[in-house]
N, C-alpha and C positions, 0 to 999 in steps of 0.2 A: 503493500499500499503506499510505501514511501520509497522513492527511488534512491539507490545506493546506500540503503540502510545496512549496516553491518553489526554483527554480534560476535564478540571475541571472548573466548574463555581465558581467564588469567590464572596462572599457576599460583597456588596458595601454600603448598607444602614448604616451599623455600621463600620466606618473606622478601629477601633482597631480589630474588628473580622475579617475584610477583610484582613488586614496585616497579622494577625496570620495565616490565611487560606493560604495566599500567601507563607509565610515562610514554612509552613508545606508542601505545594506542592513542593517548591524548595528543601527542605531537602530530600523529597522522591526521587526526580529526582537525586540528588547528590548520594544518596545511592544506586540507581539502576544502576549507570554508572559503566561500566566494567573497572576494573583496574588490573594490573598484574605487577609483578616484571620482568624486563628484565636486560640485562648486562649494559644498559645505564640509567636506571631509576627504582628506587625502587617502584614508583607508576605511572606506565605508563598507560595513558588512552588508552583502547583498542578499542575505537570507538568515534565517534563525539557525542556531546550533542548539541541539538537544543531546545531552550526554546522560545516559542512563547506566548507573552502576548497580547491578543485581548482586545482593550479598546474601550469603547463606552460612549460618553458624551451626555446627553440629556438636552436641554434647557426646563425647566418645563413649561413655558408659552406658547411658540409656537410650541413645539414638534420637533424642529430641532435636528437631531442626527449627531454627528461627530464620525467616527469610524477610528480606526488605529490599527496597529500591531506593537509591538516591538519584534524583533527577536535577541535573544542572542545566539550566536553560540560559542562553545568551540571545536575547531577543534583538533582532535589528530594530532601530528606531524608525517611527513613522516619518515619512518625508513629505515635504511640500515640493511639488515639481518646479514651481516657479523659483525656488531658493536653490535646490539641488542641481538644477540643470539636466536632470535625468530624463526629462521629456524629449530632449533633442536626439536621444540615441534609443532606438526601438528596443534593444535588449534591456537597458537601464530602465526604460519605461515600464516594461513587463515586470521586471524584478520589483520596482517600486509599488506597483499595482498589487502584486502578490504579497509583499510585505504588509502593505496597509489593510489589505483584505484579511490576512490572518490575524493581525492585531485587533481589527474590528470584531472578528469571530471570537477571539479570546475575551474581549470586552463583553460580548454577548453572553458568553459562559458565566463570567463573573457577575453580570447583572442577574442572570437566571439564578445563580447560587445565592446571591445576596437577597433576592426577594423570595426565595424558597419556592420557586416555580416547579411544577410537576414534571416539566420537560426541560432538560438542560441540553443545549444544541452542540454536544461534543463532536458530532460528525460533520460540522460545517466546514472544517479545515483540517488539514493534516497535523497541524500544530496542536489543536484542541483535542484531536483524536489521540495523538501520542500522549498528551498530559491527562487524559481522562482518569486514569487510575489515581494519580496523585492528587487530583482535585475532587474526586467523587466521595470523600468522607472517610477514607482509611488513612490519610496521610496528613502532613502538615506542609504549608508552604510559606516561603520567606521571599520577599521581593526587594531588590535594590533598584533605585532609579538614578541613572546618571543624567545630569543636567549640564547644559553649556552655561558658562558664566557671562556670556556676551549679551549685551542689550539686543543685538540683531536676532538672537535665538530665543528671545522672551516668549514668543508665541508657542514655539515647540516645547519650551521648558514648562509653560503653563499646561499645555495639553498633557504632557507626561505626568505632571502633578495631579491633574484631575484624573487621569487613568489610575494612578496609584491610590488616590482617595476612593475610587470605586472598588478597587481590589481590597483595600482595607476594611471595607464594610462586610466582606464575605467571612462567614463563620463556617469552617469545614467540619467542626465537631471534634470530638476526641479521637486521636489516632488510635488504631487497633494494632495489636501484636499478632503477627502471622506465625503460629506455632503448630508444629505437627509432631505428636507424641509417638513413641515407640520405635522399635528398630526396623 
């Protein structure tokens, strides 16, 4: 469902080897991320990055397994075509439209969660579909918002702060522990 999605098993018997493998995977992911120059940013992310770390702990004596997932998401910021200049390049225009659409879909998910809606539109974008498990009540979420300190970017900064305010209104509920007992 997501193009070029990869899943890599990390060696855990040797901690040093496991950390090296994890660093290699994260470096590969960083190199694979699409970036381009726009009028607003010399290294503008042209899409979102979602890194999911699936963790499993096993109690050696009784076989109890505890499982969890850590989702690290770096969302590309929304863009105004008139400021970024992305509208003059067909590829950049399509990327900008996709970024803005998926952020809008994520906002719709947060609005539905905040209002306690019976239906939450997780399937409206690949981003929200990927994040469904961590936003659907069994997890916790924390969001950082980066703002530009320039006066020229005040509209984008205000938009980002309003988005963060909408997210802050969401109560996901108490996180649950995923435990499987027995050998």
